[in-house]
C-alpha positions as CSV (number, residue, x, y, z in Angstrom):
1,M,7.4,8.6,34.0
2,P,6.7,5.0,33.9
3,T,8.0,2.3,36.1
4,Q,9.7,-0.2,34.6
5,V,9.9,-4.1,35.3
6,I,12.0,-6.7,33.1
7,V,10.7,-10.3,33.1
8,P,11.8,-13.2,31.0
9,F,10.0,-13.3,27.6
10,D,9.1,-17.0,28.3
11,A,7.6,-16.5,31.5
12,E,3.9,-16.1,32.2
13,P,3.5,-12.6,33.2
14,R,1.2,-12.6,36.5
15,F,-0.5,-9.3,37.3
16,P,-1.8,-8.4,40.6
17,E,-5.6,-9.0,41.2
18,R,-6.7,-5.4,41.0
19,C,-8.0,-3.1,38.0
20,I,-4.6,-1.8,36.2
21,L,-6.5,1.6,35.7
22,C,-8.4,2.3,39.2
23,G,-6.7,-0.3,41.3
24,E,-10.2,-1.8,42.4
25,Q,-9.6,-5.0,44.1
26,R,-10.7,-8.3,42.2
27,P,-12.0,-6.6,38.8
28,S,-14.7,-8.6,37.0
29,D,-12.8,-9.0,33.5
30,R,-9.6,-9.3,32.0
31,I,-8.1,-7.2,29.1
32,A,-5.9,-8.6,26.3
33,I,-2.8,-6.5,25.3
34,T,-0.9,-7.8,22.3
35,R,2.7,-6.3,21.4
36,G,5.4,-7.3,19.2
37,V,8.6,-8.0,21.2
38,G,11.9,-8.9,20.4
39,Y,15.6,-7.6,20.6
40,R,16.6,-4.3,21.0
41,G,19.8,-3.1,20.0
42,V,22.2,-0.4,21.6
43,L,21.8,2.0,18.8
44,S,19.1,0.4,16.6
45,P,15.4,0.6,17.1
46,P,13.6,-2.1,18.6
47,I,13.0,-5.2,16.2
48,A,9.8,-7.2,16.8
49,T,10.4,-10.9,16.2
50,R,7.7,-12.7,18.4
51,R,4.1,-11.4,19.3
52,L,3.3,-11.5,23.0
53,S,-0.4,-11.4,24.5
54,V,-1.2,-10.8,27.9
55,R,-4.4,-10.8,30.0
56,A,-4.3,-7.7,32.6
57,P,-7.2,-7.4,35.1
58,V,-9.3,-4.7,34.5
59,R,-12.8,-3.5,35.3
60,D,-15.7,-3.4,33.0
61,G,-15.9,0.6,33.0
62,C,-12.2,0.7,33.1
63,K,-12.0,-1.8,29.8
64,W,-13.5,0.7,27.5
65,A,-11.5,3.5,29.0
66,F,-8.3,1.6,28.4
67,R,-9.2,1.0,24.9
68,R,-10.3,4.7,24.0
69,S,-6.9,6.0,25.5
70,A,-5.0,3.7,23.0
71,W,-6.7,4.6,20.1
72,F,-7.1,8.2,21.0
73,R,-2.7,8.2,21.4
74,N,-2.3,6.0,18.1
75,G,-5.2,8.2,16.6
76,V,-3.5,11.4,17.3
77,S,-0.3,10.2,16.8
78,G,-0.7,9.3,13.1
79,V,-2.7,12.3,12.5
80,L,0.1,14.6,13.9
81,L,2.8,12.6,11.7
82,G,0.5,13.1,8.6
83,I,0.3,16.7,9.1
84,A,3.9,16.9,9.8
85,F,4.5,15.2,6.5
86,T,2.4,17.2,4.3
87,V,3.5,20.5,5.6
88,S,7.2,19.5,5.1
89,I,6.2,18.4,1.3
90,L,4.4,21.8,1.1
91,I,7.3,23.9,2.3
92,T,9.9,22.2,0.8
93,R,8.7,22.3,-2.8
94,G,11.8,23.3,-4.8
95,E,14.4,23.6,-2.0
96,P,17.8,21.7,-2.5
97,W,17.5,18.3,-0.7
98,S,20.0,19.1,2.0
99,S,17.8,21.8,3.3
100,R,14.6,19.8,2.7
101,R,15.6,17.3,5.5
102,L,16.6,19.9,8.1
103,V,13.1,21.7,7.3
104,S,11.2,18.3,7.7
105,L,12.9,17.9,10.8
106,V,12.2,21.3,12.5
107,V,8.3,20.8,11.0
108,L,8.2,17.4,12.9
109,L,9.5,18.6,16.1
110,V,7.2,21.6,16.0
111,V,4.2,19.6,14.9
112,W,4.6,16.4,17.1
113,G,6.9,17.3,19.6
114,P,4.2,18.6,22.3
115,Y,2.2,15.5,21.8
116,H,5.2,13.2,22.5
117,L,6.1,15.5,25.5
118,W,2.5,15.2,26.6
119,A,2.2,11.1,25.7
120,S,5.4,10.8,27.8
121,R,4.5,12.7,31.2
122,H,1.1,10.8,31.0
123,P,1.9,7.1,30.4
124,V,-0.5,4.5,29.8
125,A,-1.7,2.2,32.5
126,V,0.2,-0.8,31.1
127,D,2.5,-1.3,28.4
128,F,5.1,-3.5,27.3
129,G,8.0,-4.1,24.5
130,P,11.3,-5.4,23.7
131,G,13.6,-5.6,26.6
132,K,17.2,-4.3,26.6
133,K,18.5,-7.9,26.5
134,Y,17.3,-10.2,24.1
135,G,14.6,-12.8,25.8
136,Y,13.4,-10.3,27.9
137,V,10.3,-8.2,28.0
138,T,10.1,-4.7,29.4
139,F,6.6,-3.7,31.2
140,E,6.1,-0.1,31.8
141,F,3.4,0.9,34.5
142,A,1.9,4.5,35.3
143,D,1.3,3.5,38.9
144,P,4.6,2.6,40.8
145,S,2.5,0.6,43.8
146,Y,1.2,-1.7,40.9
147,A,4.7,-2.1,39.4
148,R,6.1,-2.6,42.8
149,E,3.5,-5.6,42.9
150,F,3.7,-6.7,39.6
151,E,7.5,-7.3,40.2
152,S,7.0,-9.2,43.4
153,L,4.8,-11.5,41.5
154,N,7.4,-12.2,38.5
155,V,10.7,-11.3,39.2
156,S,12.6,-13.8,41.7
157,K,14.1,-11.9,44.5
158,G,18.1,-10.3,43.9
159,K,17.7,-12.0,40.7
160,K,17.9,-9.4,38.1
161,P,18.9,-10.3,34.5
162,D,22.5,-10.4,33.7
163,G,23.7,-7.5,31.7
164,I,20.5,-5.1,32.6
């Protein structure tokens, strides 16, 4: 499970001077990571109202590994969702609407569920998205020690955001 660090949206995030993937000190390059961030309601999905781009330190070799990992995860997720959608349509032809929804949900869980479980157990090196409270961004790190260093650089001692 990834380690989360919450920082204000307006603050320029500072990363420790080591590679986000392998941990090598003073890496030679940086990689730009851009996501839509905004507000996340209690029962609603995140609403991407603004875009945030950060430049994380990375070794040359790790830069391509990070990109390949992102492409792989997005590609596999998209293909599996497409398969689940297609199988749901083929299975539920001629069925009443109420049973279509249930069958589609079961197909989605069977096809996409194992991948989602694997992806949640093997997080990416760094990711970020909308915070639980408007104006904050939640960073997630696969390496807990990297997350602690990031937190020490970006969050004031004893100053956690209100309501988080």
